[in-house]
Structure formats: C-alpha cells, structure tokens
N, C-alpha and C positions, 0 to 999 in steps of 0.2 A: 504494500500500500504506500502510495506516494503522498507526502504531506507538503502542502504549499506554505511557504513562508510569506506572511503578509507583513509588509513593511509599514510601520505606523508613521504617518507624516507628522513632523514636528510643527507645532504651532508656536508662533512668536507673539507674546502678549505685551501690550504697552498700555499705559494709562495716559489719557489725554484729558486734562482737567479732571472730571469725575467719571469719564467713560473708560471702560476696559475694552480694547480693540484687539482682535487677533489677525495675524497675517500668516500666510503659508510660506512666504519667502523671507530669508534673513535680511535681505537688502531691500529697502523701500526708499522712495523719495519723499520730500516734504509735501509735494502735491498729493501723493497717494495717501498720506496720513490725513491731510485735510479733507480729502474726498470721503475717506472711510468714516471720518468724524462728522460728516454731513455739513461741512463748512464750504459752501459754494455760493457765488463764484470764488474760487480759491485766491484770486488776486485781492480779495477784500479782507484777508486775514493774514496775520503774521504768526508763524509757528516758532516756539522756543523749546529747547530741550532743557530740562531741569537737572542740575547736578547737586551732589551733597554740598552743604554749606550755603545753600540759597543762591548758587551761581546759575545763570541762564546763558544759553548760547543760541543765537538766532539760526534757524534752519531755513535756507532758501528753498524755493519751490522745486528746483531741479537737483538739490543737494541729496546725496545718498546717505542713508543712516543704516548702520549695521546693528540689527536687533539680536544678533547671536551672542552678544556680550552677556555675561551672567547677570541675573537679576531683572526685575521689571523696569523697563525704561519709562521715564516720566516726561510728559510734555505739557505745555500750556499754550493756549491760543489767545491772541490779543487782537485788538483793532489794527487796521493797516497803519504803517508808519508814514505813508504818503497817500494823499488823496488826488485822484485824477478827475478833471472836469473839462468842459469845453466852453469857449466864448466865441461866438460867431463861427463855430465849426473848427476852431483852432484848439489843439490840445494844450492844456495847462496843468500844472501840478503844484501842490503845496504840502508842507509837513505840518501845517496848522490845522487844528480841529475846528476852528471857527474863523470865518472871514466875513467882512461886511461887503455889501454890493460895491461900495466905493473902492475897497481894497482889491476886489476881483477885477474891476475895471482898470485900476492902476497897474496891476500885475499883467494885464493883457495889453498894456501900452495905450490905454484910452483915458482921456481927461474926464474925471467925474463932473467937472463944471460944464462939459459939453454933452455928456451921455448919461443915460440911466440904464439899469440892468433889468432884464426880464428872464425869469426861469421858464424854460419850455419843457424840461423833463426833471422830475417825474410829474410835476404839476405846472399849470400856467399860473405864474405869480409875478407881479410887477413890484420892483423895489424903488419905483420913482418917488413915492412919498416917504419911504423909510430907508434911505441909502446907507445909514449907519447902524442898522439893526444887525446883530450877529446872525450869520447863517451857519448852522451846524453842518459841517462837511460830511458827506456820506459816500458809501461805496455800494454799488457802482455809482460813478460820479454824475453830478448835475450837468445839464446842458443849458447854457445861457445864451441870450442874444443881447446885443447892445442896441439902443435906439438913441437917435440924435434928439437932444432936448428941445431944440427950436424948430422942429419939423425937418423937412428935407433940406440939406445944405444946397445952396445955389452956387454954380460955378461962375 
C-alpha cells in the first residue's frame, strides 16, 4: 500500500492594527498588505512596520517584506503623507492636511485677488464667499477649477 505525503502549506501571519492577516507566501509587498487589509485605493494610505521599542519604518507600496522572520510581524496604517488634487486639470500636491481656497490658488500660481476657487469633485462647492475657510484635504484628491472674479478677462 502506497501512502501519499501531503505537504502542509505554511501560513505567514501578520497583525495590521487590530486585524490578523494570513499570507501563503513569505515575501509580500506593501501594496499586497494594504489590499488584504481592505485599504483601497492603496495610494490613500501609508503603511508602517512596527519594531520593538516603538520604532516605525515606512513600507513603500512596491517594497518587499519578508514574513518568514520569527514571530508575528506588526504593522500600522496611517493617512497619506501627501495629498494629490487638481486645479484646472493640472496636478498639484501638498503635505498639509488643511489648505484654504486662497492657498490652493496661490500654490497653483493664481492670484486670489483675481480668482476664486470652485470644487467640482466630489461635490460642487464654491469658495468665492469663504476663501479663507480651511479645506480638509482628502484622498482620492479634490478637483478644483478657478474662475476669474471680474467675469471674463478682455484682451
């Protein structure tokens, strides 16, 4: 009688914040960890690996992490370090979590004395009357358009 040897696949367990996740492979990327943790779009999150002594190391989306090391690997997920948005279709970035409409205009190279800002994504919202109210940056990013304050400029 012939007996078959069934090889048991090793599972690699990690803890992400309060979640316990299992992987079949010992090498995974930051992207794979975020996706398995349900954090999408992945560009909207920053992954850190926790080490003893409260040290943290940022793990980039394409960085490979070796889960075969002894012990349970610990990770934490935080908000993005950089926020992306557009003004008049042009991409912009900031590392600030709050910006005013006037600051957004200035960063886009537009004079707030001549222009006001309107948000077109995710909502239609004009900042003409409140250009200094803080806007909480979000991911995925806002889409803004500028409008000339005195109507259409004449050449």
